[in-house]
C-alpha positions as CSV (number, residue, x, y, z in Angstrom):
1,M,98.1,58.7,83.0
2,N,97.2,57.8,86.5
3,R,97.8,54.2,87.4
4,H,95.9,52.4,90.1
5,D,98.8,50.3,91.3
6,G,101.5,52.9,90.9
7,S,103.6,50.6,88.7
8,D,105.4,51.5,85.5
9,I,103.2,49.2,83.4
10,D,100.4,50.7,81.5
11,P,97.2,48.7,82.3
12,A,96.1,48.9,78.7
13,D,99.1,46.9,77.7
14,Q,97.9,43.9,79.6
15,W,95.1,43.2,77.1
16,V,96.2,40.5,74.6
17,L,94.6,38.6,71.8
18,D,94.2,34.9,72.5
19,P,94.8,33.1,69.2
20,E,92.9,30.0,70.4
21,T,89.7,31.8,71.0
22,G,89.9,35.0,69.0
23,S,89.0,36.9,72.2
24,Y,90.8,39.6,74.1
25,R,91.8,38.7,77.7
26,L,94.1,40.0,80.4
27,R,97.7,38.8,80.5
28,L,97.7,36.5,83.5
29,D,101.4,35.6,83.6
30,S,102.7,34.9,87.1
31,D,105.3,37.7,86.7
32,A,102.8,40.2,85.3
33,P,102.0,43.2,87.5
34,P,98.6,43.4,89.3
35,A,95.8,44.4,87.0
36,P,94.2,47.8,87.5
37,T,90.8,48.1,89.2
38,V,87.8,49.0,87.1
39,P,84.8,50.9,88.5
40,R,81.5,49.1,88.2
41,Q,78.0,50.4,88.3
42,G,77.3,51.8,91.7
43,G,80.9,53.0,92.2
44,R,82.3,49.7,93.6
45,R,85.7,48.9,92.1
46,T,86.7,45.4,91.2
47,R,89.8,43.8,89.7
48,R,89.9,43.1,86.0
49,E,90.5,39.4,86.7
50,E,86.8,39.3,87.7
51,Q,85.7,40.4,84.3
52,P,84.8,37.5,81.9
53,P,86.8,37.2,78.6
54,V,85.3,39.2,75.7
55,P,84.0,36.9,73.0
56,A,84.8,37.7,69.4
57,P,81.7,38.7,67.5
58,G,80.9,36.8,64.3
59,G,81.4,33.2,65.7
60,R,84.4,31.2,66.9
61,R,87.5,30.1,65.0
62,R,88.1,26.4,64.8
63,A,90.4,25.4,67.7
64,G,94.0,24.9,66.7
65,A,93.7,26.6,63.3
66,P,96.5,29.1,62.5
67,V,95.6,32.8,62.7
68,S,96.9,35.0,59.8
69,R,98.2,38.5,60.5
70,K,95.5,40.0,58.4
71,A,92.8,38.0,60.2
72,R,94.3,38.9,63.6
73,R,94.1,42.6,62.7
74,S,90.5,42.3,61.5
75,T,89.5,40.4,64.7
76,K,91.3,42.9,66.9
77,R,89.4,45.8,65.3
78,K,86.0,44.1,65.6
79,V,86.6,43.0,69.2
80,L,87.8,46.4,70.4
81,V,85.0,48.3,68.8
82,W,82.5,45.9,70.2
83,T,84.0,46.0,73.7
84,A,84.2,49.8,73.8
85,G,81.2,49.7,76.2
86,T,83.1,47.9,78.9
87,L,86.6,49.3,78.3
88,G,85.7,52.9,77.9
89,F,83.7,55.0,75.6
90,L,82.8,56.2,72.2
91,L,84.0,59.8,72.0
92,L,82.6,62.4,69.7
93,A,82.7,65.3,72.0
94,G,83.6,68.5,73.5
95,S,85.6,70.2,76.2
96,T,85.9,74.0,76.8
97,G,84.9,74.6,73.3
98,A,84.2,71.1,72.3
99,Y,81.5,68.5,73.0
100,F,81.7,64.8,73.9
101,L,79.6,61.7,73.3
102,Y,81.1,59.0,75.4
103,R,81.0,55.8,77.4
104,H,82.3,56.2,80.8
105,L,84.1,54.3,83.6
106,D,81.3,54.6,86.2
107,G,83.4,55.3,89.3
108,N,84.9,58.4,87.8
109,I,81.6,60.2,87.0
110,A,80.3,63.1,89.1
111,T,76.6,64.0,88.9
112,V,74.4,66.9,89.8
113,D,70.6,66.7,90.3
114,V,69.2,69.7,88.3
115,G,65.6,68.7,88.8
116,T,63.2,68.9,85.8
117,A,65.9,70.7,83.8
118,G,67.7,67.3,83.3
119,S,65.0,64.8,83.9
120,K,64.8,63.3,80.4
121,N,65.9,59.7,79.8
122,A,69.3,59.0,78.4
123,T,67.9,58.0,75.1
124,S,64.9,59.3,73.2
125,K,63.1,58.9,69.9
126,D,63.0,62.6,69.7
127,A,65.7,65.2,69.0
128,V,68.2,65.6,71.8
129,N,69.7,68.8,73.2
130,I,72.9,68.6,75.3
131,L,74.5,71.6,76.8
132,V,78.3,71.3,77.1
133,I,79.7,73.8,79.6
134,G,83.4,74.5,80.0
135,T,84.0,76.0,83.4
136,D,87.0,78.2,84.3
137,S,86.8,77.1,87.9
138,R,90.3,77.1,89.6
139,Q,89.2,75.1,92.6
140,G,91.9,72.5,93.4
141,L,94.3,73.9,90.8
142,G,96.2,76.4,92.9
143,A,97.3,79.7,91.6
144,K,98.7,78.4,88.3
145,Y,95.9,79.8,86.2
146,G,95.2,82.9,88.4
147,D,92.3,83.5,90.8
148,A,93.0,80.5,92.9
149,G,89.9,78.9,94.4
150,S,87.5,80.6,92.1
151,V,84.2,78.7,91.8
152,G,84.2,79.6,88.1
153,H,81.8,80.7,85.4
154,A,80.2,79.2,82.2
155,D,83.4,80.1,80.4
156,T,82.6,78.3,77.2
157,T,79.2,76.9,76.3
158,I,77.9,74.9,73.4
159,L,74.3,73.8,72.7
160,F,74.6,70.5,70.9
161,H,71.4,69.6,69.0
162,V,71.1,66.1,67.5
163,A,68.3,65.6,65.0
164,K,65.4,63.2,65.6
165,D,66.5,60.9,62.8
166,R,70.2,61.2,63.9
167,S,71.2,62.2,60.4
168,N,72.8,65.5,61.5
169,A,73.7,67.7,64.5
170,T,74.2,71.4,65.2
171,A,76.7,72.7,67.8
172,M,75.9,76.4,68.6
173,S,78.5,78.3,70.7
174,I,77.2,80.8,73.1
175,P,79.4,83.9,73.8
176,R,80.3,84.2,77.5
177,D,80.3,88.0,77.4
178,M,76.7,88.2,76.1
179,V,74.5,90.4,78.2
180,T,71.3,88.6,79.0
181,G,68.8,88.0,81.8
182,I,69.2,85.0,84.1
183,P,66.0,83.3,85.4
184,D,65.2,82.1,88.9
185,C,66.9,78.8,89.5
186,P,65.9,76.0,91.9
187,T,69.0,74.2,93.1
188,K,69.3,71.0,95.2
189,Q,71.2,71.5,98.4
190,K,73.4,68.9,100.2
191,D,70.7,68.2,102.8
192,G,68.2,67.4,100.0
193,S,66.3,70.7,100.3
194,V,65.7,72.9,97.3
195,K,66.8,76.5,97.3
196,T,65.7,79.0,94.6
197,I,68.5,81.3,93.5
198,P,66.8,84.6,92.5
199,G,67.2,85.5,88.8
200,T,68.9,88.7,87.5
201,P,67.0,90.7,84.9
202,Q,68.9,92.0,81.9
203,A,70.2,95.6,82.3
204,R,72.4,97.7,80.0
205,F,75.7,96.1,81.0
206,S,74.8,93.1,83.0
207,P,74.5,90.3,83.8
208,R,76.7,88.4,81.4
209,F,75.8,84.9,80.3
210,N,78.9,83.3,82.0
211,E,77.4,84.4,85.4
212,S,74.7,81.7,84.9
213,L,77.1,79.2,86.5
214,G,78.9,79.3,89.9
215,Q,77.9,82.8,90.9
216,A,75.5,83.1,93.8
217,G,75.5,79.4,94.1
218,R,74.1,78.7,90.6
219,D,74.6,75.1,89.3
220,P,74.6,73.8,85.7
221,G,70.8,73.6,85.8
222,C,70.8,77.4,86.0
223,T,72.8,77.6,82.8
224,M,70.4,75.1,81.1
225,R,67.4,77.3,82.1
226,T,69.2,80.4,80.9
227,V,69.8,78.9,77.5
228,T,66.2,77.8,77.2
229,E,65.0,81.3,78.1
230,I,67.2,82.9,75.4
231,T,66.6,80.4,72.6
232,G,63.2,78.7,73.3
233,V,65.0,75.4,72.9
234,P,64.5,72.9,75.8
235,V,67.8,71.5,77.1
236,D,67.7,67.8,78.0
237,H,71.1,67.2,79.6
238,F,74.4,68.9,80.5
239,V,78.1,67.9,80.4
240,L,80.4,70.1,82.5
241,V,84.2,70.0,81.9
242,N,87.1,71.7,83.5
243,F,90.6,72.8,82.6
244,E,92.0,69.3,83.2
245,A,89.6,67.8,80.6
246,V,91.4,69.6,77.7
247,K,94.8,68.7,79.0
248,T,94.2,65.0,79.7
249,L,92.0,64.3,76.7
250,S,94.2,66.0,74.1
251,T,97.2,64.0,75.5
252,A,95.2,60.8,75.6
253,V,94.6,60.9,71.8
254,G,98.2,61.8,71.1
255,G,97.6,65.5,70.4
256,V,95.1,67.4,68.4
257,P,96.1,68.9,64.9
258,V,95.4,72.6,64.5
259,C,96.3,75.2,62.0
260,L,96.8,79.0,62.3
261,T,96.7,81.7,59.6
262,H,98.7,84.0,61.8
263,P,101.2,83.4,64.6
264,I,99.9,83.7,68.2
265,K,102.0,84.9,71.1
266,D,100.1,85.6,74.3
267,T,102.2,87.7,76.7
268,T,99.3,88.7,79.0
269,S,100.1,88.6,82.7
270,K,100.2,85.3,84.5
271,G,96.8,83.8,85.2
272,E,94.9,86.2,82.9
273,G,96.6,85.0,79.7
274,S,97.2,81.6,78.1
275,H,100.9,82.2,77.3
276,L,100.3,80.4,73.9
277,D,103.2,80.8,71.5
278,L,102.6,79.2,68.1
279,S,103.8,80.1,64.6
280,E,101.7,80.3,61.5
281,G,100.8,77.0,60.0
282,P,100.0,73.5,61.2
283,H,100.7,72.2,64.8
284,K,99.7,69.3,67.0
285,V,98.8,70.5,70.6
286,Q,98.3,68.5,73.7
287,G,98.4,69.0,77.5
288,E,99.1,72.5,78.7
289,Q,99.5,73.7,75.1
290,A,96.1,72.4,74.1
291,L,94.6,74.2,77.1
292,A,96.4,77.4,76.1
293,F,95.0,77.0,72.6
294,V,91.4,77.0,73.7
295,R,91.8,79.6,76.4
296,T,93.8,82.3,74.4
297,R,91.9,85.4,73.4
298,H,93.9,88.5,74.4
299,S,96.4,87.9,71.6
300,L,93.8,87.3,68.8
301,K,92.7,89.8,66.2
302,N,90.1,91.6,68.3
303,G,91.1,90.1,71.7
304,S,87.5,88.9,72.1
305,D,85.7,85.8,73.1
306,L,84.2,85.6,69.6
307,D,87.7,85.2,68.1
308,R,88.4,82.5,70.7
309,I,85.2,80.6,69.7
310,D,86.7,80.2,66.2
311,L,89.8,78.5,67.6
312,Q,87.6,76.3,69.8
313,K,85.5,75.2,66.8
314,Q,88.7,74.1,65.0
315,F,89.9,72.3,68.0
316,L,86.6,70.5,68.4
317,G,86.4,69.4,64.8
318,S,90.0,68.2,64.8
319,M,89.4,66.3,68.0
320,I,86.4,64.5,66.5
321,R,88.4,63.6,63.3
322,Q,91.3,62.4,65.5
323,M,89.1,60.0,67.4
324,K,87.0,58.8,64.5
325,S,90.1,58.0,62.3
326,G,93.2,56.0,62.8
327,D,93.4,53.5,65.7
328,T,92.1,55.7,68.5
329,L,89.0,53.5,69.1
330,T,90.8,50.2,68.1
331,D,94.0,50.5,70.2
332,P,93.4,49.2,73.7
333,R,96.0,51.6,75.2
334,K,94.5,54.7,73.6
335,L,91.0,53.6,74.4
336,F,91.7,53.0,78.0
337,R,93.5,56.3,78.4
338,L,90.8,58.2,76.6
339,A,88.1,56.7,78.8
340,N,89.9,57.3,82.0
341,A,90.8,60.8,81.1
342,A,87.3,61.7,80.0
343,T,85.4,60.3,83.0
344,K,87.7,62.0,85.5
345,S,87.1,65.4,84.0
346,L,83.4,65.4,83.5
347,T,80.3,66.2,85.6
348,V,76.8,65.3,84.2
349,D,73.2,65.5,85.2
350,T,71.6,62.5,87.0
351,G,69.6,61.8,83.8
352,I,72.7,60.5,82.1
353,G,74.8,59.7,85.2
354,G,76.2,56.1,85.3
355,V,77.9,53.9,82.7
356,A,74.7,52.2,81.6
357,K,72.9,55.4,80.8
358,L,75.9,57.0,79.1
359,T,76.5,53.9,77.1
360,E,72.9,54.0,75.8
361,L,73.4,57.7,74.9
362,A,76.7,57.1,73.2
363,K,75.2,54.3,71.1
364,D,72.3,56.4,70.1
365,L,74.2,59.6,69.2
366,S,77.2,58.0,67.6
367,R,75.1,57.4,64.5
368,V,75.7,61.0,63.4
369,D,78.3,61.3,60.7
370,P,81.0,64.0,61.4
371,A,80.4,65.3,57.9
372,H,76.9,66.3,59.0
373,I,77.9,68.0,62.3
374,T,77.7,71.8,61.8
375,F,79.4,74.3,64.1
376,T,77.9,77.8,64.4
377,T,77.7,80.7,66.9
378,L,74.7,82.3,68.4
379,P,74.3,85.5,66.3
380,V,75.2,88.6,68.4
381,K,76.0,92.3,67.9
382,D,78.0,94.8,69.9
383,N,76.2,96.1,72.9
384,P,74.8,99.5,71.8
385,A,74.8,100.7,75.4
386,E,78.6,100.7,75.4
387,G,79.3,103.1,72.6
388,T,82.8,102.3,71.2
389,Q,84.0,100.1,74.1
390,H,82.7,96.8,72.8
391,A,83.4,94.8,75.9
392,T,80.1,92.9,75.7
393,V,77.6,91.8,73.1
394,V,73.8,91.2,73.0
395,V,71.6,88.9,71.0
396,D,71.1,90.0,67.4
397,D,67.3,90.0,67.2
398,T,67.3,90.2,63.4
399,R,69.4,87.0,62.8
400,A,69.2,84.9,65.9
401,P,65.5,84.0,65.7
402,A,66.0,82.1,62.4
403,L,68.7,79.9,64.0
404,F,66.8,79.3,67.2
405,K,63.8,78.3,65.1
406,A,65.8,76.0,63.0
407,I,67.2,74.2,66.0
408,K,63.8,74.1,67.8
409,N,62.1,72.7,64.6
410,D,64.9,70.2,64.0
411,V,66.0,71.8,60.7
412,S,69.4,70.7,59.6
413,L,72.1,73.3,58.8
414,T,73.7,70.6,56.7
415,K,72.0,69.3,53.6
416,T,72.2,65.5,54.3
417,K,69.8,64.2,51.8
418,K,67.2,65.3,49.2
419,K,63.6,65.9,50.3
420,P,61.2,63.0,49.6
421,A,59.7,63.3,46.2
422,S,56.2,63.5,47.9
423,A,57.1,66.8,49.4
424,D,58.1,68.3,46.0
425,T,55.1,67.0,44.1
426,K,52.7,68.9,46.4
427,L,53.5,72.0,44.2
428,R,53.7,70.2,40.9
429,G,50.9,69.4,38.6
430,A,47.8,71.1,37.2
431,K,46.4,74.2,39.0
432,A,42.7,75.0,39.3
433,D,41.3,78.2,37.8
434,P,41.0,80.8,40.6
435,S,37.2,80.8,40.1
436,Q,37.2,77.1,41.2
437,V,39.3,77.6,44.4
438,R,37.3,77.4,47.6
439,V,39.0,78.4,50.8
440,L,38.1,79.3,54.4
441,V,40.6,81.8,55.9
442,Y,41.5,81.9,59.6
443,N,43.9,84.2,61.5
444,G,45.9,81.9,63.7
445,G,48.8,84.3,64.6
446,G,49.1,86.8,61.8
447,P,48.8,90.5,62.1
448,Q,45.4,91.9,63.4
449,G,42.8,91.7,60.6
450,A,45.0,89.4,58.5
451,A,42.1,87.1,57.6
452,R,40.0,90.0,56.4
453,T,42.7,91.7,54.3
454,T,43.8,88.4,52.8
455,L,40.2,87.6,51.8
456,E,39.9,91.0,50.1
457,W,43.2,90.5,48.3
458,L,42.1,87.0,47.1
459,Q,38.7,88.2,45.8
460,N,39.7,91.6,44.3
461,T,43.1,90.8,42.8
462,K,43.2,87.1,42.3
463,G,39.6,86.2,41.4
464,V,39.1,83.7,44.2
465,T,35.5,84.5,44.7
466,H,34.7,81.4,46.7
467,S,36.7,82.5,49.7
468,T,35.3,83.1,53.3
469,N,36.6,84.9,56.4
470,G,36.6,82.5,59.3
471,G,37.9,85.1,61.8
472,N,40.2,83.9,64.6
473,A,41.4,80.2,64.3
474,P,39.4,78.0,66.6
475,K,42.5,76.1,67.8
476,G,44.3,79.4,68.7
477,K,47.7,80.7,67.6
478,Q,50.3,78.7,65.6
479,D,53.8,79.6,64.4
480,R,53.4,78.5,60.8
481,T,50.8,79.2,58.1
482,T,49.1,76.0,56.9
483,L,46.8,75.0,54.1
484,T,44.7,71.9,54.8
485,Y,42.9,70.2,51.9
486,G,41.6,66.9,50.6
487,P,43.3,64.8,47.9
488,D,40.5,65.9,45.5
489,Q,41.4,69.5,46.1
490,A,45.1,69.2,45.2
491,D,44.8,71.3,42.1
492,Q,43.1,74.1,44.1
493,A,45.8,73.9,46.8
494,R,48.6,74.2,44.1
495,A,46.8,77.3,42.7
496,L,46.4,79.0,46.1
497,A,50.0,78.2,47.1
498,A,51.3,79.7,43.9
499,M,49.2,82.9,44.4
500,M,50.3,83.3,48.1
501,G,53.9,82.1,47.9
502,L,53.3,79.1,50.2
503,P,56.2,76.6,50.5
504,S,55.5,72.9,50.2
505,G,55.9,72.5,53.9
506,A,52.8,74.6,54.5
507,L,50.6,72.2,52.5
508,H,48.9,69.5,54.6
509,P,46.8,67.0,52.6
510,A,44.1,65.2,54.5
511,A,43.7,61.4,54.3
512,D,40.2,61.5,52.8
513,D,38.6,63.5,49.9
514,A,36.8,66.7,50.9
515,G,33.9,66.2,48.6
516,P,32.1,68.5,46.2
517,G,31.7,72.1,47.3
518,A,33.9,71.8,50.4
519,D,36.4,74.5,51.4
520,M,40.1,74.1,52.0
521,T,41.3,75.6,55.3
522,L,44.0,78.3,55.2
523,T,45.3,79.3,58.7
524,L,47.6,82.3,58.8
525,G,50.3,81.7,61.4
526,G,53.0,83.8,63.1
527,D,55.1,83.7,60.0
528,F,52.5,85.5,57.9
529,R,53.5,89.0,56.9
530,G,50.8,90.1,54.5
531,A,48.8,88.9,51.5
532,G,51.0,88.1,48.5
533,K,54.3,88.2,50.5
534,P,56.0,84.8,50.0
535,L,56.6,82.8,53.2
536,A,60.1,81.4,54.0
537,D,60.4,77.6,53.6
538,P,60.3,76.3,57.2
539,D,62.7,73.6,56.2
540,A,65.2,76.0,54.7
541,V,68.6,76.7,56.2
542,P,68.8,80.2,57.8
543,D,70.7,82.7,55.7
544,D,73.7,84.6,57.0
545,I,74.7,82.1,59.7
546,P,78.5,81.4,59.8
547,Q,79.1,77.6,59.6
548,S,82.0,75.1,59.8
549,H,81.9,71.3,59.7
550,A,83.5,68.6,61.8
551,D,85.0,66.8,58.7
552,K,86.7,69.9,57.2
553,K,90.3,70.8,57.9
554,E,90.8,74.6,57.9
555,C,93.2,77.2,59.3
556,V,92.0,79.9,61.6
557,G,93.5,82.7,63.6
């Protein structure tokens, strides 16, 4: 690791436990080497001696009392976890195929003002969407990786969605070679002015998604806007990582365990290939080898970016397990190295720029259990315009919308807990006779004439004679079909839901009784496909979406 004073002493080794106070402090022996500088908010660097000692949480130990080895270990663990905000960060994250939740050393952090695309506060009571972008920029890296000086592309991109209640998260990889349109993009210039980079409409073979960054002066905000246009999901923040991030972070945690089902030997010409050479079975990769692992694709089964994404998912999940287990977050040496490596390799939007904001974000998002983090890939298909070449892909319009909708509507791909009993009881219990069901039917986004055809179906085939056509919904179009009713109409609602195949999520009981002779309100939304055709449960996990999870160890290749 880089040392501020150039000595052979690791600065993390200078933190010691004071048995008299139960606090961690710097070793201040007269013969000890100078302490490293630590960046503070605003970029000013100060010496560690200026930092106050860290108090031990949970009260003080009586002065002079002996400290047992077990108690010392316990205190050490508590203190280091508690002081992670000042020493470094809480990492749960990604680089070039991985994502990171972190606390940073402020002076290392680079930021980009992407305007309204990244204007959201660091923390929120809503769901949070963070775009992690791995760039293949070679600037400052020489000719080692080919194309020296290249400004790079969005080489690897993951949309990381964290649920509103922080019970789960979804990490969706976006293929770099996907043909898609790129929207107009306002970018902040060095002189403070704003220049709009013209968008590029989708054609048969171009542009590719990776061109949303770097090309024509596009900044990460352009990639954020492109993702929103493709998915309909608003992106709150971005994290940009480079080649060095994978090398330094994998080394900082002592290597990342991976496993291959087949050997990989990449012999592609220098610069273009990764030169990865690994046998079948388990390995631990770090540094250059870790970078080669997440970069390789020419030596994989189909030689494609989609195959590479599978390797990157494994690397990501393993990185998370590595940092959430063992002593990664409770060893001062590892914690310092991890924090230093992470912050020197990342660029973020101004909305989360700075140690205070990133610490808030880390505390908030670290509540997600790795067992409830699901990795998936944006559903794509071979580009039909290419025939048998298969160099690019396009969005699969039959499968992708379900995944986009799940993310946008904060639906978990991981079943973290059972639905509240109140949701299930909406459909349980006695059902009214069809002749007693009273309903007003509106078309709020269904096919043309849906209210009329549904009314005829209810009256002629189901015996719901007290049904009325309300025409177009007064509040306009809506995505989902809804049935609103009073508590005294619950038996009618259950009867109508059974007839039409409405899921419990479509039923919306009002607070007050409707009263005798009142109508329920059925509004046919964009999900309505015809009378008698059951609706998909809006809270159901989309079918046919490949998934893997951060807590699972598996071999790929």
